[in-house]
C-alpha positions as CSV (number, residue, x, y, z in Angstrom):
1,M,-112.8,104.3,133.4
2,E,-109.6,104.5,131.4
3,I,-107.7,105.7,134.5
4,F,-109.1,102.8,136.5
5,R,-108.2,100.3,133.8
6,N,-104.6,101.6,133.8
7,L,-104.5,101.5,137.6
8,K,-105.4,97.9,137.5
9,G,-101.8,97.1,136.5
10,A,-100.4,98.9,139.5
11,L,-102.1,96.8,142.2
12,P,-99.5,95.1,144.4
13,G,-99.0,91.4,144.1
14,R,-98.0,88.8,146.6
15,K,-94.6,87.2,146.1
16,I,-94.3,83.4,146.8
17,S,-91.0,82.1,147.9
18,V,-90.0,78.7,146.4
19,N,-87.6,77.0,148.8
20,N,-88.1,73.3,148.3
21,M,-89.2,70.8,145.7
22,E,-92.7,70.4,147.0
23,Q,-93.5,74.1,146.6
24,S,-91.8,74.1,143.2
25,D,-94.0,71.2,142.0
26,R,-97.1,72.9,143.3
27,L,-96.3,76.1,141.6
28,M,-95.5,74.3,138.4
29,N,-99.0,72.7,138.4
30,T,-100.6,76.0,139.1
31,R,-98.5,77.7,136.4
32,N,-99.7,75.1,133.8
33,T,-103.3,75.7,134.8
34,D,-102.8,79.5,134.5
35,I,-101.0,79.3,131.2
36,E,-104.0,77.2,129.9
37,R,-106.2,80.1,130.9
38,V,-103.9,82.4,128.9
39,L,-104.2,80.0,125.9
40,E,-108.0,80.0,126.2
41,H,-107.9,83.8,126.2
42,V,-105.7,84.0,123.1
43,K,-108.0,81.5,121.3
44,R,-110.9,83.8,122.0
45,L,-108.9,86.7,120.7
46,Q,-108.2,84.8,117.5
47,K,-111.9,84.5,116.8
48,E,-112.4,88.2,117.5
49,Q,-109.4,89.4,115.6
50,P,-108.8,87.9,112.1
51,G,-105.0,87.5,111.6
52,L,-104.1,86.8,115.3
53,Y,-101.5,84.1,115.5
54,Y,-100.2,82.2,118.5
55,S,-97.8,79.4,119.1
56,M,-97.1,77.4,122.2
57,R,-94.2,75.4,123.6
58,T,-95.0,72.2,125.5
59,G,-93.0,70.5,128.2
60,E,-93.3,67.3,130.1
61,G,-96.7,65.7,129.9
62,S,-97.6,67.9,127.0
63,T,-98.3,70.8,129.3
64,V,-98.0,74.3,127.8
65,S,-94.8,76.0,129.2
66,S,-94.5,79.1,126.9
67,I,-96.7,81.0,124.5
68,F,-96.1,83.6,121.8
69,W,-98.7,85.6,120.0
70,T,-99.0,88.4,117.5
71,N,-101.6,89.8,115.2
72,A,-102.2,91.0,111.7
73,R,-101.4,94.6,112.4
74,A,-98.1,93.7,114.1
75,R,-97.1,91.4,111.2
76,L,-97.8,94.2,108.7
77,D,-95.8,96.6,110.8
78,Y,-92.9,94.2,110.9
79,A,-93.1,93.7,107.1
80,L,-92.7,97.5,106.8
81,Y,-90.4,98.4,109.7
82,G,-88.7,95.2,110.7
83,D,-85.2,96.4,110.0
84,F,-84.6,97.1,113.7
85,I,-86.0,95.1,116.7
86,S,-85.4,95.2,120.4
87,C,-86.2,92.4,122.8
88,D,-87.5,93.7,126.1
89,T,-87.6,91.1,128.9
90,A,-87.8,93.5,131.9
91,Y,-91.0,92.0,133.2
92,S,-92.0,88.8,134.9
93,T,-95.0,87.4,136.7
94,V,-95.0,87.6,140.5
95,E,-96.2,84.2,141.5
96,Y,-94.5,81.9,138.9
97,N,-91.6,84.1,137.8
98,M,-92.5,83.6,134.2
99,L,-90.8,86.0,131.8
100,F,-92.9,88.5,129.8
101,A,-91.1,89.3,126.6
102,L,-91.8,92.0,124.0
103,L,-90.4,92.2,120.5
104,I,-90.4,95.9,119.7
105,G,-89.7,98.0,116.7
106,I,-89.8,101.7,115.6
107,N,-92.5,102.7,113.1
108,G,-92.5,105.4,110.4
109,Q,-93.4,108.1,113.0
110,G,-90.3,107.3,115.1
111,E,-92.5,105.7,117.8
112,A,-92.2,102.3,119.4
113,I,-94.5,99.5,118.2
114,V,-94.8,95.9,119.3
115,F,-94.3,93.1,116.8
116,G,-94.9,90.2,119.2
117,W,-95.7,89.2,122.8
118,A,-94.7,86.1,124.8
119,L,-94.8,84.5,128.2
120,L,-91.7,82.4,128.7
121,E,-91.1,79.6,131.2
122,D,-87.5,80.6,132.0
123,T,-84.4,82.5,130.8
124,K,-82.5,79.5,129.2
125,A,-81.0,79.8,125.8
126,E,-83.2,77.1,124.3
127,T,-86.3,79.1,125.5
128,F,-85.1,82.2,123.8
129,S,-84.2,80.2,120.7
130,W,-87.8,78.9,120.6
131,L,-89.1,82.5,120.8
132,F,-86.8,83.9,118.1
133,G,-87.4,80.9,115.9
134,T,-91.1,81.1,116.2
135,F,-91.0,84.9,115.6
136,L,-88.9,84.3,112.4
137,D,-91.4,81.7,111.1
138,V,-94.4,83.9,111.8
139,M,-92.7,86.8,110.0
140,D,-92.1,84.7,106.9
141,G,-88.4,84.3,107.5
142,K,-87.7,88.0,107.3
143,K,-84.7,88.9,109.5
144,P,-84.0,92.3,111.0
145,S,-80.8,94.2,110.3
146,I,-80.1,94.7,113.9
147,I,-81.4,93.3,117.2
148,M,-81.0,94.9,120.6
149,T,-81.3,92.7,123.8
150,H,-80.4,92.8,127.4
151,H,-76.9,91.7,128.4
152,D,-77.5,88.0,128.9
153,S,-75.3,85.1,127.9
154,A,-78.3,82.8,127.2
155,M,-79.9,85.4,125.0
156,Q,-76.6,86.1,123.2
157,K,-76.3,82.4,122.5
158,S,-79.8,82.1,121.1
159,V,-79.4,85.2,118.9
160,A,-76.2,83.8,117.4
161,E,-78.1,80.5,116.7
162,V,-81.3,82.0,115.2
163,F,-80.0,85.2,113.7
164,P,-76.3,84.4,112.9
165,S,-76.0,87.2,110.3
166,V,-77.9,89.9,112.2
167,F,-76.0,92.7,114.0
168,H,-76.5,92.1,117.7
169,R,-75.8,94.6,120.5
170,F,-76.9,95.0,124.1
171,S,-79.1,97.8,125.5
172,M,-77.1,100.6,127.0
173,W,-79.9,101.4,129.4
174,H,-80.0,97.8,130.7
175,A,-76.2,97.9,131.1
176,M,-76.5,101.0,133.2
177,R,-79.3,99.5,135.3
178,Q,-77.2,96.4,135.9
179,A,-74.3,98.6,137.0
180,A,-76.5,100.3,139.5
181,A,-77.6,97.0,140.9
182,E,-74.1,95.5,141.0
183,F,-72.1,98.3,142.6
184,G,-74.7,101.0,143.5
185,G,-73.4,101.0,147.1
186,F,-69.9,101.9,145.9
187,I,-71.2,104.7,143.6
188,A,-73.3,106.1,146.5
189,N,-70.1,106.7,148.5
190,K,-68.4,108.4,145.5
191,P,-70.2,111.7,144.9
192,G,-70.2,112.6,141.2
193,M,-69.2,109.2,139.9
194,E,-72.7,108.2,138.7
195,D,-73.1,111.4,136.6
196,E,-69.5,111.0,135.2
197,L,-70.1,107.4,134.3
198,R,-73.4,108.2,132.6
199,G,-71.8,111.2,130.8
200,L,-68.9,109.4,129.4
201,I,-71.2,106.6,128.1
202,T,-73.7,108.9,126.4
203,N,-71.5,111.8,125.4
204,S,-68.4,110.1,124.0
205,L,-68.2,110.6,120.2
206,T,-65.0,108.7,119.5
207,T,-63.7,105.4,120.9
208,D,-60.5,107.1,122.1
209,E,-62.6,109.6,123.9
210,F,-64.6,106.9,125.6
211,E,-61.6,104.8,126.7
212,D,-59.6,107.8,127.9
213,S,-62.6,109.0,130.0
214,W,-63.1,105.5,131.3
215,K,-59.5,105.3,132.6
216,A,-59.7,108.7,134.1
217,M,-62.9,107.8,135.9
218,L,-61.4,104.6,137.4
219,E,-58.4,106.6,138.6
220,K,-60.4,109.5,140.0
221,Y,-62.7,107.4,142.0
222,D,-60.3,104.5,142.8
223,A,-62.6,102.1,141.1
224,A,-60.2,99.9,139.1
225,S,-60.8,96.9,141.4
226,I,-64.6,96.8,140.9
227,T,-65.3,93.5,139.2
228,H,-68.4,94.6,137.3
229,L,-66.7,97.7,135.9
230,K,-64.0,95.4,134.5
231,L,-66.7,93.2,132.9
232,M,-68.4,96.3,131.4
233,Y,-65.1,97.5,129.9
234,Q,-64.4,94.0,128.5
235,T,-67.8,94.0,126.8
236,R,-67.9,97.7,125.8
237,L,-68.1,96.9,122.1
238,M,-71.5,95.3,122.7
239,W,-73.2,98.0,124.7
240,A,-71.4,101.4,124.5
241,P,-73.1,103.3,121.6
242,V,-69.9,105.0,120.4
243,Y,-68.7,101.6,119.1
244,F,-71.6,101.2,116.8
245,K,-72.6,104.8,116.1
246,H,-72.6,104.2,112.3
247,V,-75.3,101.5,112.6
248,F,-79.0,102.4,112.2
249,C,-80.5,102.2,115.7
250,P,-83.3,104.8,115.4
251,F,-83.4,107.3,118.3
252,L,-81.5,104.9,120.6
253,W,-79.9,107.8,122.5
254,S,-82.8,110.1,122.7
255,S,-85.1,110.2,125.7
256,G,-88.2,109.4,123.7
257,C,-86.8,106.1,122.5
258,T,-85.3,105.3,125.8
259,K,-88.8,105.3,127.3
260,A,-90.1,103.3,124.4
261,T,-87.6,100.5,123.9
262,N,-86.6,100.1,127.5
263,S,-90.1,99.8,128.9
264,I,-92.9,100.2,126.3
265,F,-95.3,98.3,128.6
266,K,-94.4,100.2,131.8
267,D,-97.5,102.3,131.8
268,H,-99.7,99.2,132.0
269,V,-98.0,96.8,134.4
270,L,-95.4,96.6,137.1
271,R,-92.1,94.9,136.6
272,E,-93.5,91.9,138.5
273,D,-97.3,91.4,138.0
274,T,-99.8,88.6,137.5
275,I,-100.3,86.8,134.2
276,E,-103.9,87.9,134.1
277,T,-102.8,91.5,134.3
278,F,-100.4,91.1,131.4
279,I,-103.0,89.6,129.2
280,S,-105.8,92.1,130.1
281,Q,-103.4,95.0,129.7
282,Y,-102.3,93.7,126.3
283,N,-105.8,94.4,125.1
284,I,-105.8,97.9,126.5
285,F,-102.4,98.6,124.9
286,Q,-103.6,97.4,121.5
287,E,-106.7,99.6,121.8
288,Q,-104.6,102.6,122.7
289,A,-102.3,102.0,119.8
290,V,-105.2,102.0,117.3
291,S,-106.6,105.1,119.0
292,M,-103.3,106.9,118.7
293,E,-103.1,106.1,115.0
294,A,-106.6,107.5,114.5
295,A,-106.0,110.5,116.6
296,R,-102.9,111.3,114.6
297,Y,-104.9,111.2,111.4
298,E,-107.6,113.5,112.8
299,S,-105.1,115.9,114.3
300,T,-103.0,116.4,111.1
301,P,-103.2,120.2,110.6
302,K,-104.5,121.4,107.2
303,K,-101.9,124.2,107.5
304,Q,-98.5,123.1,108.7
305,M,-96.9,125.1,111.6
306,Y,-93.3,126.1,111.0
307,C,-90.7,127.1,113.5
308,T,-88.4,129.0,111.1
309,R,-88.6,130.8,107.8
310,Q,-86.2,128.4,106.1
311,L,-87.1,126.7,102.8
312,I,-85.6,123.4,103.9
313,E,-88.2,123.2,106.7
314,R,-91.0,123.4,104.0
315,H,-89.3,120.7,102.1
316,A,-89.1,118.5,105.2
317,S,-92.8,118.9,105.9
318,D,-93.6,117.7,102.3
319,I,-91.6,114.5,102.6
320,Y,-91.5,113.4,106.2
321,T,-94.2,111.8,108.4
322,T,-95.6,114.0,111.2
323,G,-93.5,112.4,113.9
324,I,-90.2,112.6,112.0
325,F,-91.0,116.2,110.8
326,V,-91.3,117.2,114.5
327,K,-87.9,115.7,115.2
328,F,-86.4,117.4,112.2
329,Q,-87.9,120.7,113.3
330,K,-86.1,120.4,116.6
331,E,-82.8,119.8,114.9
332,L,-83.4,122.8,112.7
333,L,-84.2,125.0,115.6
334,D,-81.2,123.7,117.6
335,A,-79.0,124.5,114.6
336,T,-79.5,128.2,115.4
337,A,-77.6,127.8,118.7
338,F,-74.3,127.3,116.7
339,N,-71.7,129.4,114.8
340,V,-69.5,128.0,112.1
341,F,-65.7,128.0,112.0
342,E,-63.7,126.7,109.1
343,K,-60.5,124.7,109.1
344,V,-59.0,124.8,105.6
345,K,-57.3,121.5,105.9
346,D,-59.4,118.6,104.6
347,A,-62.4,120.8,104.3
348,L,-63.1,120.4,108.0
349,Y,-65.6,122.7,109.7
350,T,-66.4,123.2,113.4
351,V,-69.7,124.3,114.7
352,K,-69.5,125.8,118.1
353,K,-72.4,126.3,120.5
354,V,-73.1,130.0,121.4
355,M,-76.3,129.4,123.3
356,D,-77.6,126.6,125.5
357,Y,-80.8,124.8,124.4
358,E,-83.2,122.3,125.9
359,E,-82.7,118.5,125.6
360,A,-79.4,118.7,123.8
361,E,-78.5,115.2,122.6
362,F,-74.8,115.7,123.4
363,P,-74.1,118.3,126.1
364,R,-70.8,119.6,124.5
365,D,-69.8,122.8,122.9
366,S,-68.3,121.9,119.5
367,F,-68.7,119.4,116.8
368,S,-66.5,118.7,113.7
369,V,-68.0,118.1,110.3
370,E,-66.2,117.0,107.1
371,V,-67.6,118.7,104.1
372,D,-67.5,117.7,100.4
373,L,-69.5,120.3,98.5
374,E,-69.0,118.8,95.1
375,R,-70.8,115.6,96.2
376,N,-73.0,117.4,98.8
377,M,-71.6,115.1,101.5
378,F,-71.5,116.1,105.2
379,N,-69.9,113.8,107.7
380,C,-70.6,114.9,111.3
381,I,-68.7,113.4,114.2
382,C,-72.0,112.8,116.0
383,S,-73.1,110.4,113.2
384,K,-76.8,111.2,113.8
385,F,-77.8,110.5,110.2
386,E,-76.2,107.0,110.2
387,R,-77.8,106.2,113.6
388,D,-81.2,107.9,113.3
389,G,-81.8,108.5,109.6
390,I,-82.3,112.3,109.9
391,L,-79.7,115.1,109.7
392,C,-78.3,116.6,112.8
393,C,-78.4,120.2,113.9
394,H,-74.7,120.6,113.2
395,V,-75.0,119.7,109.5
396,L,-78.2,121.8,109.2
397,R,-76.3,124.7,110.5
398,L,-73.8,124.3,107.7
399,F,-76.7,123.9,105.2
400,T,-77.7,127.5,106.2
401,Q,-74.1,128.6,105.8
402,F,-73.9,127.2,102.2
403,G,-77.5,128.1,101.2
404,I,-78.7,124.6,100.8
405,N,-82.5,124.8,100.8
406,T,-83.6,121.2,100.2
407,I,-82.6,117.9,101.8
408,P,-80.3,116.0,99.4
409,E,-81.8,112.8,98.1
410,H,-79.1,110.6,99.7
411,Y,-80.1,112.1,103.1
412,I,-83.7,111.1,102.9
413,K,-84.4,107.7,104.5
414,R,-87.5,106.1,102.8
415,R,-88.9,104.6,106.0
416,W,-89.4,108.1,107.4
417,T,-91.3,109.5,104.4
418,K,-95.0,109.9,103.9
419,K,-95.1,107.9,100.8
420,F,-93.2,104.8,102.2
421,R,-96.1,103.2,104.0
422,E,-98.6,103.8,101.2
423,Q,-96.2,102.4,98.6
424,E,-95.4,99.3,100.7
425,L,-99.1,98.7,101.5
426,Q,-99.8,98.7,97.8
427,K,-97.1,96.1,97.2
428,C,-98.7,93.9,100.0
429,C,-102.1,94.2,98.4
430,I,-100.8,93.4,94.9
431,A,-98.9,90.4,96.3
432,S,-102.0,89.2,98.0
433,T,-103.8,88.6,94.7
434,G,-101.5,85.6,94.3
435,S,-101.7,82.2,96.1
436,N,-99.3,83.1,98.8
437,V,-101.1,82.6,102.1
438,S,-98.8,84.9,104.1
439,A,-99.4,87.7,101.5
440,N,-103.2,87.2,102.0
441,A,-102.7,87.6,105.7
442,L,-100.9,90.9,105.2
443,C,-103.7,92.2,103.0
444,Y,-106.2,92.3,105.9
445,P,-104.2,94.7,108.1
446,A,-103.4,96.7,104.9
447,L,-107.2,97.2,104.4
448,M,-107.5,98.0,108.1
449,Q,-106.0,101.4,107.3
450,M,-109.6,102.3,106.4
451,E,-110.3,102.7,110.1
452,E,-108.2,105.9,110.2
453,I,-110.4,107.4,107.4
454,C,-113.5,106.3,109.3
455,A,-112.2,107.9,112.5
456,A,-111.6,111.1,110.6
457,V,-115.0,111.4,109.0
458,S,-117.2,110.0,111.8
459,K,-117.5,113.4,113.5
460,D,-119.0,115.0,110.4
461,S,-122.4,113.7,109.4
462,T,-122.1,114.9,105.8
463,H,-118.7,113.2,105.3
464,S,-120.0,110.1,107.0
465,K,-122.9,109.9,104.6
466,V,-120.6,110.3,101.6
467,L,-118.4,107.5,102.8
468,A,-121.3,105.2,103.5
469,E,-122.7,105.7,100.0
470,E,-119.3,105.0,98.4
471,L,-118.9,101.8,100.5
472,E,-122.3,100.7,99.4
473,R,-121.3,101.2,95.7
474,I,-118.1,99.2,96.3
475,Q,-120.0,96.4,97.9
476,Q,-122.4,96.2,95.0
477,K,-119.6,96.2,92.5
478,L,-117.8,93.3,94.4
479,S,-121.1,91.4,94.6
480,S,-121.6,91.6,90.8
481,R,-118.2,90.0,90.3
482,E,-119.0,86.9,92.4
């Protein structure tokens, strides 16, 4: 049944061409009727899910033109992990060309999560400003540190208006998709150009390297006259990762986050689909998100599996969440593919690859690392720690060289640790004892973490009985205080 439910989003839709005012008016009336059905659906959800919030934007005649909704779990996730958000507007409805927007973040496992959902009437700046403004209000005014969006002038204007102090950049993957759409025919007639363009974008570790490679590519393929390439170069500071590699954009370059932030909804709907499908698949997506959380809790091994015999791996397993520990393990394993060479000047070391390995983040042979052993500081040219919040394989190779067996405190990012979520949830619950309404709203999803415990013990009748007895005692104790 789950397979059929997912297949529902893959059914082809019928496109309607709007060529004159009559058709436009007819579709607008139908759209308003359809969005009302969406509103009714969200109102029903609000009754079923405590903490679900929605907001609508009305147009002429008080008709609903756009709608935004989120829930208690998403609000709590944003309170915990709202330092980075990405706005994905890759989807639209077939019949009315309404924009489906997702506001996405990265949780403590390094996985994509959704903070909010919206159906928007158009792609105008004022519409995006309404979305971002509503989102900011719902999230109690908390702003992210960085926001990633598609390369769009209207969205850029609205971000500057609503998030003037937030670091804003464009999605590299959207920039590359636009390039394929704008001059794909030209690239098709230039064998090797597509791979070279992609390589210089993802593999450049310095701005000089990027710009030199860009100029060489233009000359090699006689592409200097391509208008869109000129625009890409002019806006390179906004979308080319090498220009903001010191900014925390977790796993932006890795294939896992590419799939997540670029199209988190892609397994449920087509890029153009019906409004009904978006709404119904929203429910499936939420159910699967909860199931994944419970499954992770159940599948946590009692005895950790290690890939090396290094003490630092044991230390990492103690402090990191399961998802981040797996990423750290890969870096530690990849570190064994390098040898170390020292350059005495400025304590600069070079690690050189002596064996190829799978899914290399940067397909190059050597990396330079500045080392200050007195302060235990390691500055790698790849800037993975600044960007992702975990150490790279190049630095870990040097840790082996110098006998460093634990991760230095200044290289442990709190949001990736096991204790972070629990500590922040405790703060939310403590805050909820006051009169602050928003704090009370956050306490509900904080208590929802109980469902993970329930999922873990439900398969054991003895454990289930113990939990039921304890809950009965708690209920009696609460009743006696009333």
